[in-house]
C-alpha positions in Angstrom: -31.5 21.4 -43.0 -30.6 25.0 -42.9 -30.3 27.4 -39.9 -33.5 29.0 -40.9 -35.4 25.7 -40.8 -33.9 24.9 -37.3 -35.0 28.4 -36.2 -38.5 27.8 -37.4 -38.7 24.4 -35.6 -37.5 26.0 -32.3 -40.1 28.8 -32.6 -42.9 26.3 -33.3 -41.9 24.2 -30.3 -41.8 27.4 -28.2 -45.2 28.5 -29.4 -46.6 25.1 -28.5 -45.2 25.3 -25.0 -46.6 28.8 -24.6 -50.1 27.7 -25.6 -49.9 25.0 -23.0 -48.8 27.7 -20.5 -51.9 29.7 -21.3 -54.1 26.9 -20.4 -52.1 26.4 -17.1 -52.4 30.1 -16.2 -56.2 30.0 -16.9 -56.9 27.9 -13.9 -55.1 29.4 -10.8 -57.7 32.0 -9.8 -60.2 29.2 -9.0 -57.8 26.5 -7.7 -58.9 27.0 -4.1 -62.5 27.0 -4.9 -65.3 29.6 -5.8 -64.9 31.4 -2.4 -61.3 32.3 -3.5 -59.7 34.4 -6.1 -56.0 33.4 -6.2 -55.0 33.9 -2.5 -57.8 36.3 -1.7 -60.9 35.0 0.1 -63.7 36.9 -1.5 -67.3 37.6 -0.5 -70.2 35.3 -1.7 -71.4 36.2 -5.2 -68.0 37.6 -6.2 -67.9 35.8 -9.5 -71.4 36.9 -10.4 -70.7 40.5 -9.9 -67.5 42.6 -10.1 -65.3 39.5 -9.9 -66.5 38.3 -13.2 -65.0 41.4 -14.9 -61.8 41.1 -12.9 -61.4 37.4 -13.9 -62.1 38.2 -17.6 -59.5 41.0 -17.7 -57.0 38.6 -16.1 -57.7 36.1 -18.9 -57.3 38.7 -21.6 -54.0 39.8 -20.2 -52.6 36.3 -20.6 -52.6 36.8 -24.4 -50.9 40.2 -24.5 -47.4 38.8 -25.2 -48.8 37.1 -28.3 -50.0 40.5 -29.6 -46.5 41.9 -29.3 -44.2 39.1 -30.5 -46.3 37.3 -33.2 -46.2 40.4 -35.5 -42.4 40.5 -35.0 -42.1 36.8 -35.9 -44.1 37.5 -39.1 -41.9 40.4 -40.0 -38.8 38.2 -39.4 -40.3 35.4 -41.6 -41.3 37.8 -44.4 -37.9 39.5 -44.5 -36.1 36.2 -44.3 -34.3 37.0 -41.1 -35.2 33.7 -39.5 -32.1 33.9 -37.2 -33.9 36.6 -35.2 -36.5 34.1 -34.1 -34.1 32.7 -31.5 -33.6 36.1 -29.9 -37.4 36.6 -30.1 -37.9 33.4 -28.2 -35.6 34.7 -25.4 -37.3 38.1 -25.2 -40.7 36.4 -25.2 -39.7 34.2 -22.2 -38.9 37.3 -20.2 -42.0 39.1 -21.4 -44.3 36.2 -20.5 -43.1 35.9 -17.0 -43.2 39.7 -16.4 -46.7 40.0 -17.8 -47.9 37.0 -15.7 -46.4 38.5 -12.4 -47.9 41.9 -13.2 -51.3 40.4 -14.2 -51.7 38.3 -11.0 -50.6 41.1 -8.8 -53.0 43.5 -10.4 -56.0 41.0 -10.3 -55.3 40.3 -6.6 -55.3 44.0 -5.8 -58.5 44.5 -7.5 -60.0 41.5 -5.7 -59.0 42.8 -2.2 -61.8 45.4 -2.5 -64.2 42.5 -2.3 -62.4 40.4 0.3 -64.2 39.2 3.4 -63.8 41.9 6.2 -61.8 39.5 8.4 -59.4 38.7 5.7 -58.4 42.3 5.0 -56.6 42.6 8.4 -53.0 41.2 8.5 -52.3 38.4 10.9 -51.2 39.4 14.4 -48.3 37.0 14.9 -45.6 36.0 12.5 -42.3 34.0 12.7 -39.0 34.2 10.9 -36.7 31.4 10.0 -33.4 31.8 11.9 -31.6 29.1 9.8 -29.0 30.8 7.6 -29.1 29.9 3.9 -25.9 29.6 1.9 -25.5 29.0 -1.8 -23.2 26.0 -1.2 -25.9 24.3 0.8 -28.1 24.2 -2.3 -25.3 23.2 -4.7 -23.8 19.8 -5.5 -20.0 19.7 -5.5 -19.9 17.1 -8.2 -22.2 19.1 -10.4 -20.2 22.3 -10.0 -16.9 20.5 -10.7 -18.5 18.9 -13.7 -19.6 22.2 -15.1 -16.2 23.8 -14.4 -14.3 20.9 -16.1 -16.6 20.8 -19.1 -16.3 24.6 -19.6 -12.5 24.7 -19.2 -12.1 21.7 -21.6 -14.2 23.5 -24.2 -12.1 26.6 -23.9 -8.9 24.5 -24.3 -10.3 22.9 -27.4 -11.2 26.3 -28.9 -7.7 27.8 -28.2 -6.2 24.7 -29.8 -8.5 25.0 -32.8 -7.7 28.7 -33.2 -4.0 28.2 -33.0 -3.8 25.1 -35.3 -6.5 25.5 -37.8 -5.1 25.7 -41.4 -7.3 28.5 -42.4 -7.3 31.9 -40.6 -10.3 32.6 -38.3 -11.2 35.8 -36.4 -11.3 35.9 -32.7 -14.9 37.1 -32.8 -16.0 34.1 -34.9 -14.3 31.5 -32.6 -14.8 33.0 -29.2 -17.9 35.2 -29.3 -20.5 32.3 -28.9 -18.5 30.6 -26.1 -18.3 33.9 -24.3 -22.0 34.2 -24.6 -22.6 30.7 -23.1 -20.2 31.4 -20.2 -22.0 34.6 -19.6 -25.3 32.7 -19.5 -23.9 30.4 -16.9 -22.9 33.4 -14.9 -26.4 34.9 -15.2 -28.1 31.7 -13.8 -25.5 31.6 -11.0 -26.5 35.2 -10.2 -30.2 34.1 -10.3 -29.3 31.3 -7.8 -27.9 33.9 -5.4 -31.2 35.8 -5.6 -33.3 32.8 -5.1 -31.3 31.6 -2.0 -31.6 35.1 -0.6 -35.4 34.9 -0.6 -36.8 35.4 2.8 -39.5 37.0 4.8 -42.0 36.3 7.6 -44.6 33.6 7.7 -47.7 33.4 9.8 -47.3 31.7 13.2 -50.4 29.6 12.4 -49.4 26.9 9.9 -45.8 28.2 9.9 -44.5 24.7 9.1 -46.7 24.5 5.9 -45.8 28.0 4.7 -42.0 27.3 5.2 -42.4 24.0 3.3 -44.0 25.8 0.4 -41.2 28.3 0.2 -38.5 25.8 0.5 -39.9 23.5 -2.2 -40.4 26.5 -4.5 -36.9 27.6 -3.8 -35.5 24.2 -4.6 -37.6 24.0 -7.8 -36.2 27.3 -9.1 -32.7 26.4 -8.2 -33.1 23.1 -10.1 -34.2 25.0 -13.1 -31.2 27.3 -12.9 -28.8 24.3 -12.7 -30.6 22.7 -15.7 -30.0 25.9 -17.7 -26.4 26.2 -16.7 -25.9 22.6 -17.7 -27.5 23.3 -21.1 -25.2 26.2 -21.6 -22.1 24.2 -20.7 -23.2 21.4 -23.2 -23.7 24.0 -25.9 -20.2 25.4 -25.1 -18.7 21.9 -25.4 -20.5 21.4 -28.8 -19.1 24.5 -30.3 -15.5 23.3 -30.9 -16.9 20.0 -32.2 -18.9 21.9 -34.8 -16.0 24.1 -35.8 -13.7 21.0 -36.2 -16.3 19.0 -38.2 -15.6 18.4 -41.9 -17.8 20.5 -44.1 -19.4 17.4 -45.6 -20.3 16.1 -42.1 -21.3 19.5 -40.6 -25.1 19.2 -41.3 -25.2 15.7 -39.9 -23.4 16.6 -36.8 -25.5 19.7 -36.2 -28.7 17.7 -36.9 -27.8 15.1 -34.3 -27.0 17.8 -31.8 -30.3 19.6 -32.6 -32.3 16.4 -32.2 -30.7 15.6 -28.9 -31.4 19.2 -27.7 -35.0 18.9 -28.6 -35.4 15.6 -26.8 -33.8 17.1 -23.7 -36.2 20.1 -23.8 -39.2 17.8 -24.1 -38.0 15.8 -21.1 -37.4 19.1 -19.2 -40.9 20.4 -20.1 -42.5 17.3 -18.8 -40.5 17.5 -15.6 -41.4 21.2 -15.2 -45.2 20.4 -15.6 -45.0 17.5 -13.0 -43.1 19.6 -10.5 -45.4 22.6 -10.9 -48.4 20.4 -10.2 -46.6 19.1 -7.1 -45.9 22.6 -5.9 -49.6 23.6 -6.4 -50.7 20.7 -4.3 -48.3 21.6 -1.6 -49.3 25.2 -1.7 -53.0 24.4 -1.3 -52.2 23.0 2.2 -51.0 26.4 3.3 -53.8 28.9 4.2 -53.1 32.2 2.5 -52.9 35.2 4.8 -52.2 38.9 4.7 -48.9 39.7 6.4 -48.0 42.9 8.1 -46.1 45.6 6.2 -43.2 45.9 8.5 -41.2 48.2 6.2 -44.2 50.2 4.9 -43.4 49.0 1.4 -46.6 50.5 0.1 -45.3 54.0 1.0 -41.6 53.7 0.0 -41.9 51.6 -3.2 -42.3 53.4 -6.5 -43.3 51.3 -9.5 -41.5 50.0 -11.4 -38.1 50.8 -9.7 -37.2 52.6 -6.5 -34.0 53.2 -4.4 -34.2 52.1 -0.8 -30.8 51.1 0.5 -32.3 50.5 4.0 -34.7 47.9 2.7 -33.1 44.4 2.7 -35.2 43.0 -0.3 -34.5 43.1 -3.9 -38.2 43.5 -4.8 -40.7 45.6 -2.8 -44.4 45.5 -3.1 -45.8 49.0 -3.4 -49.2 50.5 -3.9 -49.1 50.1 -7.7 -47.3 46.7 -8.0 -43.9 45.2 -7.6 -40.9 47.6 -7.6 -37.2 46.7 -8.2 -35.2 48.0 -5.4 -32.1 49.5 -7.0 -30.6 50.2 -3.6 -30.0 46.4 -3.1 -26.6 45.0 -3.9 -28.1 42.2 -5.9 -29.7 44.8 -8.1 -26.3 46.3 -8.7 -25.0 42.9 -9.8 -28.0 42.5 -12.1 -27.5 45.9 -13.7 -23.9 45.1 -14.3 -24.9 41.8 -15.8 -27.3 43.4 -18.2 -24.7 46.0 -19.2 -22.3 43.1 -20.0 -24.8 41.2 -22.2 -25.5 44.5 -24.1 -21.8 44.9 -24.6 -21.6 41.4 -26.0 -24.4 41.9 -28.4 -22.7 45.2 -29.6 -19.5 43.3 -30.0 -21.2 40.7 -32.2 -22.6 43.4 -34.5 -19.2 45.2 -34.8 -17.4 41.9 -35.5 -20.1 40.9 -38.0 
């Protein structure tokens, strides 16, 4: 099989997963029953009146990413640039999650106009968890050592291959892809730092249930980050094996690697669906409430980005939606990381 055929298979698998995700996102507005819209307790008759329009608009927004990336996929296929399908998959993953976050936030804001009067007022008493959270408390020492050893061993193999290969190879050809995989690992490590730093108040009533929801959600996303880091480390280890394979065996070796990768992705997708359902069931036990706006986020946040060094959060919720706080140190790391990935892509084009 050619690289183009592999790219098409990956894109088809990704589209199947996205269609399943659309069905999953179709249900959340009504998960708590007809008296709820997401986490907003609405007035009787909401879904027969204005709520019907809000719900339909939410459903339509689910499909916006398809309208943007499907034409690009068709252009890539018609032009024969199938290798761009992989980058399109990565961009679509980001777009789908951003679109979903924006869509849910907008729908809830619209629904708050029709909330029960007693639900519009924030709770009077809240509590904070005083337990400090550290990254090492959510990390396995064996896992971290395994990733480090695997990555280091891969680099040693690549250096040996570059120094001893009979034919001459460019540094860009041998080391660009490993640099990308190492950078991916660094990115998910940065994501873990952000996730561990999540915090905020919870209502005094049902505080235990709310904290359990947050902690289980935190552990789920951290596990996803670790899975992704392990996948990047495995791909890094596979690269010197592919480079060293004899030309007549290259397709076979790559085919075995690709098949194993697809099996792992299917298993991961099943695990994600099971875990998501568990998180939904746990979340239904915590009664949604409106929390006080201690920092006056609706006044200081400016969508989509703002600069508020005094605010401790990376993301603020303003009057028009979520805003990325560029005054937060984690935002500085994220901006530096994005600049680095852009530099890597430019280096690829220059080397190519």
